[in-house]
C-alpha positions in Angstrom: 0.7 -107.9 31.5 -1.0 -104.5 31.4 -2.0 -102.4 34.4 -4.2 -99.5 33.9 -4.2 -96.7 36.7 -6.5 -93.9 37.0 -5.3 -90.6 37.4 -8.2 -88.7 37.2 -8.8 -87.1 40.6 -12.6 -88.0 41.9 -13.0 -84.7 43.6 -11.7 -81.0 42.8 -11.6 -77.7 44.9 -13.8 -74.9 43.5 -15.3 -71.6 44.5 -18.4 -69.8 43.4 -18.5 -66.0 44.2 -21.8 -64.4 43.9 -21.6 -60.6 43.3 -25.2 -59.7 43.0 -28.2 -61.1 44.0 -31.7 -59.6 44.7 -32.6 -60.1 48.5 -36.3 -61.8 47.0 -34.2 -64.8 45.8 -31.3 -65.4 48.4 -33.0 -68.3 49.9 -33.5 -69.8 46.6 -30.1 -69.7 45.9 -29.3 -71.5 49.0 -32.1 -74.3 48.2 -30.8 -74.6 45.0 -27.0 -75.1 46.0 -28.4 -77.3 48.5 -30.0 -79.6 45.8 -26.9 -79.4 43.4 -24.5 -80.0 46.2 -26.6 -82.5 48.4 -25.8 -80.7 51.5 -27.4 -78.5 53.4 -26.0 -74.7 52.3 -26.9 -71.2 54.1 -24.7 -68.6 52.4 -23.5 -65.7 54.6 -25.1 -62.9 52.3 -23.7 -59.6 53.1 -24.8 -56.0 51.5 -23.8 -55.2 47.9 -22.7 -51.4 48.3 -22.5 -50.9 44.6 -25.7 -52.5 43.7 -28.5 -51.4 46.3 -31.0 -54.0 47.6 -28.4 -56.8 46.5 -26.4 -59.0 48.2 -23.0 -61.0 47.6 -21.9 -64.2 49.2 -18.8 -66.6 48.5 -18.6 -70.5 48.5 -15.8 -72.6 48.6 -16.3 -76.4 47.4 -15.0 -79.7 47.0 -16.7 -81.9 44.6 -16.8 -84.1 41.7 -15.6 -82.8 38.2 -18.4 -80.7 36.7 -19.5 -79.2 39.8 -18.8 -76.0 38.6 -20.9 -76.8 35.7 -23.9 -77.8 37.5 -24.1 -74.9 39.8 -23.9 -72.3 37.1 -26.8 -74.1 35.3 -28.5 -74.2 38.3 -28.3 -70.7 39.4 -28.4 -69.5 35.8 -32.3 -69.7 36.0 -32.6 -66.5 38.1 -32.0 -63.9 35.3 -30.6 -61.1 37.5 -27.5 -62.8 39.2 -23.9 -61.6 39.0 -21.3 -64.4 39.3 -18.3 -66.5 38.6 -17.6 -70.4 39.4 -14.1 -71.7 39.3 -13.4 -75.3 39.2 -9.4 -75.8 40.2 -7.4 -77.3 37.6 -5.6 -80.7 38.7 -2.1 -82.3 37.8 -3.9 -83.8 34.7 -7.0 -81.8 33.8 -7.8 -78.1 33.0 -10.2 -76.2 35.3 -13.2 -74.2 34.1 -14.3 -70.5 34.8 -17.7 -69.8 34.6 -19.4 -66.0 34.4 -22.8 -65.4 34.6 -24.4 -61.5 34.0 -28.0 -60.7 33.2 -27.1 -59.0 30.2 -24.4 -61.4 28.7 -25.6 -64.5 30.0 -23.2 -67.5 30.6 -19.5 -67.6 29.7 -17.1 -70.8 29.7 -13.7 -71.0 29.5 -10.9 -73.8 30.3 -8.4 -72.6 32.7 -4.5 -73.7 33.2 -2.9 -74.1 36.3 -1.7 -70.3 36.3 -5.5 -69.5 35.8 -4.9 -68.3 32.2 -7.8 -68.9 29.5 -7.2 -71.7 27.5 -8.1 -71.1 23.9 -8.1 -74.5 21.7 -7.2 -74.2 17.8 -10.8 -75.2 17.0 -12.2 -72.1 18.9 -9.7 -69.8 17.1 -10.4 -71.3 13.9 -14.2 -70.7 14.5 -13.7 -67.3 15.3 -11.7 -66.6 12.8 -14.2 -67.8 10.2 -17.4 -66.0 12.3 -15.4 -62.5 12.1 -14.9 -63.4 8.2 -18.4 -64.3 7.6 -20.0 -61.2 9.9 -17.4 -58.7 8.8 -16.3 -57.8 12.0 -13.1 -57.5 13.3 -11.0 -60.7 14.8 -10.4 -58.4 18.1 -13.9 -58.7 18.8 -14.1 -62.5 18.5 -10.8 -63.0 20.8 -12.5 -60.6 23.4 -15.2 -62.6 23.8 -13.2 -66.2 23.5 -11.3 -64.5 26.6 -14.5 -63.7 28.5 -13.6 -59.8 28.4 -17.0 -58.4 28.3 -18.1 -60.5 31.2 -14.5 -59.6 33.2 -15.5 -56.0 32.2 -18.8 -56.0 33.8 -17.6 -58.0 36.9 -14.8 -56.0 37.6 -16.4 -53.2 39.8 -18.0 -56.2 41.8 -14.8 -57.9 42.3 -12.8 -54.7 43.5 -15.8 -54.5 46.1 -15.3 -57.4 47.8 -14.0 -57.3 51.1 -12.8 -60.1 53.3 -12.7 -62.5 50.8 -9.9 -65.2 49.7 -9.2 -63.7 46.3 -5.8 -62.7 45.7 -5.3 -59.6 43.2 -2.4 -59.9 40.8 -2.0 -56.6 39.1 1.2 -57.1 37.5 3.4 -60.0 36.3 6.6 -61.0 34.0 
């Protein structure tokens, strides 16, 4: 007799941090999230001090695997949003981190239980090949694999957040 037990979680935790959203689309973002998450969403919009006439909001959610991708896909149609969406890893599945900026578009990476970006062998090999073909340094390709340009763009917004549940780790090891 063979017994197959699924260890896949049905729901995962995640968070959405909208760092910068023009006032004119705040209600549209609420409506989009309501549709995506299939529950009424009214974000608590706060003034974004480093980006005048823009607002910031945070949402913690629990939903099926893939919710973070659906959120980012649904919100990416507004070209002036700056955000991050994280789907936490589980004991048997990597998490995901998405970042979205108007200048860079969407970044996606898998994330382990320590919050580190996971880069697969195939992605590393592709980056090496791109660097060779485009006569560009591998360091530039690696920075894109790790999301460094998105981190540089979003860092001032992250540091400006007050009253959030984000913990800052500045030194490890």
